[in-house]
C-alpha positions as CSV (number, residue, x, y, z in Angstrom):
1,M,-108.3,44.3,33.1
2,P,-107.3,41.0,33.3
3,D,-105.0,39.4,36.4
4,F,-101.5,39.7,35.9
5,V,-100.4,36.3,37.1
6,L,-103.7,34.9,35.2
7,V,-101.8,36.7,31.9
8,L,-98.3,35.3,33.0
9,G,-100.1,31.6,33.0
10,V,-101.6,32.4,30.0
11,I,-98.3,33.2,28.2
12,A,-96.9,30.5,30.2
13,I,-99.6,27.7,28.6
14,V,-98.8,29.3,25.0
15,L,-94.9,28.7,25.3
16,T,-95.1,25.2,27.0
17,V,-98.1,23.5,25.2
18,T,-96.8,25.2,22.1
19,A,-93.6,22.8,22.5
20,L,-95.2,19.5,23.9
21,A,-97.9,19.3,21.6
22,S,-96.2,19.9,18.5
23,G,-95.5,16.5,17.4
24,L,-99.2,15.8,17.9
25,V,-100.1,18.7,15.8
26,E,-98.3,17.4,13.2
27,R,-99.7,14.0,12.8
28,S,-103.6,15.2,13.6
29,P,-106.0,17.1,12.2
30,L,-105.6,19.6,15.3
31,S,-103.7,23.0,14.3
32,F,-102.3,25.3,16.9
33,P,-104.8,28.2,16.2
34,L,-107.9,26.0,16.7
35,M,-106.1,24.6,20.2
36,F,-105.5,28.7,21.3
37,L,-108.7,29.6,20.3
38,G,-110.9,27.4,22.0
39,L,-108.5,28.4,25.5
40,G,-109.5,31.6,24.8
41,F,-112.6,30.5,24.6
42,L,-113.0,28.2,27.7
43,L,-111.0,31.7,29.4
44,G,-113.9,33.6,28.4
45,S,-117.2,34.4,29.2
46,R,-119.0,31.8,27.7
47,G,-116.4,29.3,29.7
48,F,-115.1,29.7,32.9
49,A,-115.5,33.6,32.4
50,A,-111.8,33.8,34.0
51,L,-110.4,36.5,31.5
52,E,-111.7,39.5,30.8
53,V,-110.4,41.4,27.5
54,G,-113.4,43.4,25.1
55,P,-111.8,44.4,21.8
56,H,-110.8,47.5,23.2
57,S,-108.9,46.3,26.0
58,P,-105.0,47.6,25.9
59,V,-103.7,44.4,26.0
60,L,-105.3,43.2,23.1
61,E,-104.1,46.3,21.7
62,V,-100.3,45.8,22.2
63,V,-100.1,41.9,21.3
64,A,-102.3,43.0,18.1
65,T,-100.4,45.4,17.1
66,L,-96.9,43.7,17.8
67,T,-98.2,40.5,15.8
68,L,-99.2,42.6,12.8
69,A,-95.9,44.7,12.2
70,L,-93.9,41.5,12.8
71,V,-96.0,39.8,10.3
72,L,-96.0,42.0,7.9
73,F,-92.0,43.2,7.8
74,L,-91.6,38.5,7.6
75,D,-93.8,38.7,5.0
76,A,-92.0,41.3,3.0
77,V,-88.2,39.4,3.6
78,K,-89.4,36.5,2.9
79,L,-91.2,37.2,-0.6
80,Q,-88.0,36.7,-2.5
81,V,-88.1,39.1,-4.7
82,D,-84.3,38.6,-5.2
83,E,-84.8,35.2,-6.4
84,L,-87.6,36.1,-8.8
85,G,-85.6,39.1,-10.1
86,K,-87.8,41.3,-13.0
87,R,-90.1,38.0,-13.6
88,W,-91.9,39.2,-9.8
89,V,-94.2,41.1,-12.0
90,V,-95.3,38.0,-13.5
91,P,-97.3,36.5,-10.0
92,A,-98.2,40.3,-8.7
93,L,-100.1,40.9,-11.5
94,I,-101.8,37.9,-11.2
95,L,-102.4,37.6,-7.2
96,G,-102.8,41.0,-6.9
97,P,-105.7,40.9,-8.8
98,G,-107.1,38.0,-7.5
99,T,-106.8,39.4,-4.3
100,A,-108.9,42.9,-5.3
101,L,-111.4,40.1,-6.9
102,I,-111.8,38.2,-3.9
103,I,-112.6,41.2,-1.5
104,A,-114.9,42.8,-4.7
105,V,-117.3,39.6,-4.7
106,G,-116.4,38.5,-0.9
107,A,-118.5,42.3,0.3
108,L,-121.8,40.9,-1.5
109,P,-122.9,38.4,1.5
110,F,-122.3,41.1,4.1
111,G,-124.6,43.4,2.0
112,L,-127.1,41.1,0.9
113,F,-127.3,38.5,3.2
114,L,-125.9,40.3,7.0
115,N,-127.7,43.7,5.9
116,F,-124.0,45.7,6.7
117,G,-123.8,49.2,5.3
118,W,-122.1,49.1,1.9
119,I,-118.4,50.5,3.6
120,L,-118.2,47.8,6.4
121,A,-119.3,45.2,3.8
122,F,-116.6,46.2,1.4
123,I,-114.3,46.4,4.7
124,G,-115.5,42.8,5.7
125,G,-115.0,41.2,2.2
126,A,-111.2,43.3,2.5
127,V,-110.8,41.6,6.0
128,L,-111.8,38.1,4.9
129,A,-109.8,38.4,1.8
130,S,-106.1,38.3,3.7
131,T,-104.5,34.5,4.1
132,D,-103.7,32.6,7.3
133,P,-100.0,32.6,7.6
134,V,-99.9,30.5,11.0
135,V,-102.3,27.6,9.5
136,L,-100.1,27.9,6.3
137,R,-96.9,27.4,7.9
138,E,-96.5,23.4,7.9
139,I,-97.5,23.6,4.5
140,L,-95.1,25.6,3.3
141,R,-92.7,23.2,5.0
142,D,-93.6,20.7,3.8
143,E,-90.6,19.3,1.4
144,R,-93.3,16.5,-0.4
145,I,-95.4,19.1,-2.1
146,P,-93.5,20.6,-5.1
147,R,-91.5,24.0,-4.1
148,P,-93.7,26.5,-7.1
149,I,-96.8,25.7,-5.5
150,R,-95.7,26.3,-1.8
151,Q,-94.2,29.6,-3.5
152,V,-97.5,30.7,-5.1
153,L,-99.4,30.3,-1.6
154,K,-96.6,31.7,0.1
155,I,-96.7,34.8,-2.3
156,E,-100.1,35.2,-2.1
157,A,-99.8,35.4,1.9
158,G,-97.1,38.2,1.0
159,M,-99.1,40.1,-1.4
160,N,-102.5,39.9,-0.5
161,D,-101.7,42.1,2.8
162,L,-100.3,44.7,0.7
163,V,-103.4,45.1,-1.3
164,V,-105.9,44.4,1.7
165,L,-104.2,46.8,4.1
166,P,-104.2,50.4,2.5
167,V,-108.2,49.1,1.3
168,V,-109.2,48.7,5.1
169,L,-107.4,51.8,6.0
170,V,-108.8,54.2,3.2
171,L,-112.3,52.4,3.9
172,I,-112.2,53.1,7.0
173,A,-111.3,56.6,6.5
174,V,-114.1,56.8,4.5
175,A,-116.2,55.7,7.3
176,T,-114.9,58.1,9.7
177,D,-114.5,61.0,6.9
178,Q,-111.0,61.7,7.8
179,G,-110.2,63.2,4.6
180,G,-113.2,65.9,4.7
181,S,-112.3,67.9,1.4
182,A,-110.7,66.9,-1.6
183,G,-107.3,68.3,-0.4
184,G,-107.6,66.5,2.5
185,W,-107.9,63.4,1.1
186,S,-104.8,64.2,-1.3
187,V,-102.9,64.9,2.0
188,F,-104.3,61.5,3.9
189,L,-103.7,59.5,0.5
190,I,-100.4,60.7,0.5
191,K,-99.6,60.1,3.9
192,L,-100.6,56.9,3.9
193,L,-99.5,55.3,0.5
194,V,-96.1,57.3,0.5
195,L,-95.1,59.0,3.5
196,G,-95.5,56.1,5.8
197,P,-94.0,53.6,3.2
198,V,-91.0,56.0,2.6
199,I,-89.9,56.8,6.1
200,G,-90.1,52.3,6.8
201,F,-88.2,51.9,3.5
202,A,-85.7,54.4,5.0
203,V,-85.1,52.8,8.6
204,G,-85.2,49.7,6.8
205,G,-82.8,49.9,4.6
206,L,-80.6,52.7,6.9
207,G,-80.8,50.5,10.0
208,S,-80.3,46.7,8.3
209,W,-76.6,48.6,6.1
210,L,-75.3,49.9,9.9
211,M,-75.8,46.7,11.8
212,N,-73.7,45.9,8.7
213,W,-71.6,47.8,8.4
214,I,-70.4,48.1,12.5
215,D,-70.4,44.2,12.3
216,L,-68.1,43.9,9.4
217,K,-66.0,46.5,12.0
218,M,-66.4,45.0,15.1
219,T,-68.4,41.7,15.6
220,I,-71.6,42.2,17.0
221,R,-73.0,39.1,18.7
222,P,-76.0,36.9,17.1
223,E,-78.3,37.2,20.0
224,H,-77.6,41.3,19.9
225,Q,-78.4,41.3,16.1
226,S,-81.6,39.1,16.9
227,L,-82.8,41.9,19.6
228,Y,-82.0,44.6,16.7
229,G,-84.2,43.1,14.1
230,V,-87.3,43.5,16.2
231,G,-86.3,46.9,17.6
232,L,-85.7,48.0,13.4
233,V,-89.8,46.4,13.1
234,L,-90.8,48.7,16.1
235,A,-88.4,51.4,14.8
236,A,-90.2,51.2,11.3
237,Y,-94.0,51.1,12.9
238,S,-93.3,53.9,15.5
239,A,-91.5,56.4,13.0
240,A,-94.1,55.6,10.4
241,T,-96.7,56.5,12.8
242,A,-94.9,59.5,14.7
243,A,-95.1,61.4,11.2
244,G,-98.5,60.5,10.5
245,G,-98.6,57.8,8.2
246,D,-99.4,54.1,8.7
247,G,-96.9,52.1,11.2
248,F,-98.4,49.0,9.1
249,L,-97.3,49.9,6.1
250,G,-94.2,51.3,7.2
251,A,-92.8,47.8,8.6
252,F,-93.8,45.9,5.6
253,A,-91.4,48.7,3.6
254,A,-88.7,48.1,6.2
255,G,-88.8,44.9,5.2
256,L,-89.0,45.2,1.5
257,A,-86.2,47.9,1.9
258,V,-83.7,44.9,3.4
259,V,-84.6,42.6,0.3
260,L,-84.6,45.1,-2.7
261,L,-81.5,46.7,-1.1
262,N,-79.2,43.4,-1.1
263,Q,-79.0,44.2,2.9
264,S,-79.3,41.2,5.4
265,L,-80.2,40.5,8.6
266,C,-78.8,37.4,10.0
267,D,-80.0,34.1,10.1
268,C,-80.8,34.3,13.7
269,F,-83.3,37.4,13.5
270,L,-85.1,35.7,11.2
271,E,-84.9,32.2,13.7
272,Y,-85.8,34.9,16.6
273,G,-88.3,36.9,14.3
274,E,-89.8,33.8,13.4
275,V,-90.4,32.5,17.6
276,T,-91.2,36.1,18.5
277,S,-93.5,36.3,15.8
278,E,-95.0,33.4,16.3
279,M,-95.4,33.6,20.4
280,A,-97.2,36.9,19.7
281,M,-99.8,35.1,17.1
282,L,-100.5,32.2,19.3
283,L,-100.6,34.6,23.0
284,A,-103.4,36.9,20.1
285,F,-105.0,33.9,19.1
286,V,-106.2,33.2,23.2
287,L,-107.5,36.7,23.7
288,F,-109.3,37.2,20.6
289,G,-110.5,33.8,21.5
290,V,-111.8,35.6,24.6
291,V,-113.5,38.5,22.8
292,L,-115.2,36.1,21.0
293,S,-116.5,34.1,23.8
294,D,-118.6,37.1,24.9
295,M,-119.2,38.7,21.2
296,V,-120.8,35.6,19.3
297,G,-123.8,35.5,20.3
298,T,-124.8,39.0,19.2
299,V,-124.0,37.5,15.3
300,D,-127.2,36.3,13.6
301,V,-126.4,32.6,13.3
302,V,-127.3,31.2,9.7
303,P,-126.5,34.3,7.2
304,T,-123.0,34.0,8.8
305,L,-122.8,30.6,8.6
306,V,-123.5,31.0,5.2
307,L,-121.0,33.3,4.7
308,A,-118.8,31.1,5.8
309,G,-119.2,28.1,3.5
310,L,-118.9,30.9,0.3
311,V,-116.0,32.3,1.6
312,I,-114.4,28.9,2.1
313,F,-115.9,27.0,-0.3
314,V,-116.7,28.9,-3.3
315,I,-115.2,32.7,-3.5
316,R,-111.6,31.9,-3.4
317,P,-111.1,29.0,-4.7
318,A,-113.2,30.2,-7.8
319,V,-111.5,33.1,-8.3
320,L,-107.9,31.3,-7.6
321,G,-109.2,29.0,-9.8
322,V,-109.9,31.6,-13.0
323,V,-106.7,33.6,-11.8
324,L,-104.4,30.5,-12.2
325,A,-106.4,28.7,-15.3
326,K,-103.3,29.5,-17.9
327,A,-100.9,28.3,-15.1
328,R,-98.8,25.1,-16.3
329,M,-100.1,22.3,-13.0
330,S,-101.8,19.6,-12.7
331,W,-105.7,19.2,-11.5
332,Q,-104.4,18.4,-7.9
333,A,-101.9,21.5,-7.8
334,H,-104.8,23.7,-8.8
335,A,-107.3,21.9,-6.2
336,F,-104.3,22.3,-3.7
337,I,-103.8,25.9,-4.3
338,C,-107.3,26.8,-4.5
339,W,-108.4,24.8,-1.5
340,F,-105.4,26.4,1.1
341,G,-106.8,30.2,1.8
342,P,-107.4,30.0,5.3
343,R,-109.0,33.0,6.9
344,G,-107.3,33.3,10.7
345,L,-105.1,35.8,12.7
346,N,-104.3,38.3,10.2
347,S,-108.6,38.6,9.7
348,L,-109.2,39.4,13.6
349,L,-106.2,41.7,13.5
350,L,-107.8,43.7,10.5
351,A,-111.3,43.8,11.9
352,L,-109.9,45.0,15.3
353,L,-108.2,48.0,13.1
354,V,-112.3,48.7,12.4
355,V,-113.0,48.2,16.2
356,Q,-110.7,50.9,17.5
357,A,-111.6,53.5,15.1
358,G,-115.0,53.7,16.3
359,I,-117.3,52.8,13.4
360,P,-120.5,52.0,14.3
361,G,-121.2,48.1,13.9
362,S,-117.9,47.5,14.0
363,E,-118.0,45.1,16.7
364,L,-120.6,43.1,15.1
365,L,-118.5,42.9,12.3
366,L,-115.6,41.3,13.9
367,A,-117.9,39.2,15.8
368,T,-119.3,37.9,12.5
369,V,-115.4,38.1,11.4
370,G,-114.9,35.6,14.4
371,V,-117.0,33.3,13.5
372,V,-115.7,33.0,9.9
373,V,-112.1,32.8,11.1
374,M,-113.2,29.8,14.0
375,A,-115.0,27.5,10.5
376,S,-111.9,28.3,8.3
377,V,-108.9,27.3,10.7
378,A,-111.5,24.2,12.2
379,I,-111.4,23.4,8.4
380,H,-108.3,24.2,6.8
381,G,-106.2,23.3,10.3
382,G,-107.9,19.9,10.0
383,T,-107.2,19.2,6.3
384,A,-103.9,20.2,6.2
385,T,-102.2,17.1,7.2
386,P,-104.6,15.0,5.4
387,V,-104.6,16.9,1.9
388,G,-100.8,17.4,2.2
389,V,-100.7,13.9,2.5
390,W,-102.6,13.1,-0.4
391,Y,-100.2,15.7,-3.1
392,G,-97.6,14.9,-1.4
393,R,-98.3,10.7,-2.0
394,T,-99.6,11.8,-5.6
395,A,-96.6,13.5,-6.5
396,A,-93.8,10.4,-5.7
397,E,-96.2,7.7,-7.7
398,E,-96.4,10.3,-11.0
399,T,-94.8,13.2,-12.3
400,L,-96.4,16.5,-12.1
401,E,-95.9,19.2,-14.6
402,E,-95.1,22.1,-11.5
403,E,-92.6,19.4,-10.6
404,R,-90.8,20.5,-13.5
405,E,-90.5,24.1,-12.4
406,S,-88.3,25.6,-9.8
407,T,-90.1,29.1,-9.2
408,V,-93.7,30.5,-9.8
409,T,-92.7,32.5,-12.7
410,G,-92.1,28.8,-14.4
411,L,-95.4,28.0,-14.1
412,F,-96.4,30.8,-16.0
413,G,-94.3,29.8,-19.3
414,D,-91.4,32.4,-17.9
415,H,-88.2,30.5,-18.3
416,E,-84.4,31.6,-17.9
417,D,-82.3,31.3,-20.8
418,H,-81.8,28.0,-23.0
419,V,-79.5,25.9,-20.9
420,P,-77.2,23.9,-23.2
421,L,-77.5,20.1,-23.4
422,I,-75.1,17.3,-23.7
423,T,-75.9,13.5,-24.4
424,P,-75.5,11.0,-22.8
425,Q,-72.3,9.6,-24.1
426,E,-70.7,12.7,-23.4
427,L,-71.6,12.3,-19.8
428,F,-69.4,9.0,-19.7
429,S,-66.5,10.5,-21.5
430,R,-66.5,13.1,-19.3
431,L,-66.6,10.8,-16.2
432,S,-63.3,8.6,-17.0
433,Q,-61.7,12.1,-17.4
434,P,-60.1,13.6,-14.2
435,N,-61.6,16.8,-14.0
436,L,-65.4,15.1,-13.3
437,P,-68.0,17.2,-13.7
438,L,-70.4,17.1,-10.6
439,V,-73.6,15.3,-11.6
440,I,-77.1,16.1,-9.8
441,D,-79.7,13.9,-10.1
442,V,-83.3,16.5,-10.7
443,R,-85.6,13.1,-11.6
444,T,-89.0,14.1,-10.7
445,R,-90.3,12.2,-7.2
446,S,-92.2,9.4,-8.7
447,S,-89.5,8.9,-11.3
448,Y,-86.6,8.5,-8.8
449,N,-88.6,6.2,-6.2
450,Q,-89.9,3.8,-9.5
451,Q,-86.4,3.4,-11.6
452,G,-83.9,1.6,-10.0
453,T,-80.8,3.3,-11.7
454,R,-78.6,5.8,-10.4
455,I,-75.2,7.0,-11.7
456,P,-72.5,6.7,-9.4
457,G,-71.2,9.4,-7.4
458,S,-74.7,11.8,-8.4
459,V,-76.4,13.6,-6.2
460,R,-80.1,13.7,-5.5
461,V,-81.6,17.4,-5.4
462,L,-85.2,17.7,-6.1
463,P,-86.0,19.2,-9.2
464,D,-88.2,21.7,-8.0
465,Q,-85.4,23.0,-5.3
466,A,-82.5,23.1,-8.1
467,V,-82.4,26.6,-8.6
468,E,-82.7,27.4,-4.5
469,W,-79.4,24.4,-4.3
470,A,-77.6,26.3,-7.0
471,T,-77.7,29.5,-4.8
472,D,-75.8,27.5,-1.7
473,P,-74.4,24.5,-2.6
474,D,-72.9,22.0,-0.5
475,P,-69.8,23.4,0.8
476,N,-67.8,19.7,0.3
477,F,-68.2,20.4,-3.6
478,P,-65.6,22.7,-4.7
479,L,-66.3,25.9,-6.4
480,G,-66.2,26.1,-10.2
481,Q,-66.8,22.3,-10.7
482,E,-68.8,21.3,-13.6
483,L,-72.4,20.7,-13.1
484,V,-74.6,18.6,-14.8
485,A,-78.1,17.8,-14.2
486,Y,-80.4,14.5,-15.6
487,C,-83.7,13.9,-15.5
488,N,-86.3,11.6,-16.8
């Protein structure tokens, strides 16, 4: 058991270093996952031997459970199903099978090069199919990158856990023979795929509705709403687990309920939940660094590095290249999406579930996944800033096809109804009338930068953010004012 004061010291380092180094990280090839994995490695047996944390440590289990439950809940809340509407089927069908194909292909190196049994091999393929939200965070916030491209990565990060987690849990059940007979397997699958999500959905839907109802009756302070949101995540996880279902799928379903039932949690919770999730994730990176410091010597280095190379440079880029072949986007966008599939904390958390199930060979699997994660965190984290700058500069210098779309569905040719057009002469005439229309300048980044002309009084809105702007316009503009958008 780690020393209590030392654990508090590690938490203090995580919180203070994150704040102090944030500016440096944004401007350099460094990333927080790389920094804190390295810190854990130094604190482990191959460094200063200051912390003893094993894969079965209760501290690691608590932090890992809290982290994965929060990540899944927030992934569901941020899926933006309401924005995609009925068209969410397009990216879901494309990226869902893409993840399944990555799992299947990713299992081959485990079985052929590393001599894992095929059940563990497919578990390994599934574990390494999960993309890391921490490394992707800065990419998803970078407005130089067209919005639909960021949305593709966001949907993949949110969708692939929904595919990966049940696969991992079912394979764990197969490895431990939890189902037994055909009837036993039916009960197990119902509990896993139906009972847990239904309970989580109910907790999320009823809980968010109750908060909104009471907040209307008697105002609830934002800080209490923030705490309530975290409590909702833990309640969904606990209720689903206690009923015999899976708590993690329950947590994801709770977040999905908030979106699908048009409920809302205050922005204060989303901000607080993001901060809490980030703190838990970075602390988990430190703890996993300590664990891997002790375990990394058990792996066969050369085959494991071959696996890392295949996962990072070949498998996901090739599969996503095929999946997105018909999407209407530039080659730069294709390359950008195919490259940014970092493996990180989610992979480690899922591998830990396998260890906790007591499957023979699971600790070696965790160590192997850990080496791949360290390589991915170093390579993807180190290239996030320069590649983001390259793509952003390209968008500023030339018009890219993906800039003309506001959502990911538009990349696949699924558009809203026809928008009426007016001529420049008609616009000139309307601008001379008492009730002026509001003119929105939605030219592409390169056109706006290179062309010196501006319509007086127009408002600059990036073309890929027009829909988002329209749903939350500037309060200074009167409601009902006619909008006219123009581009190059």
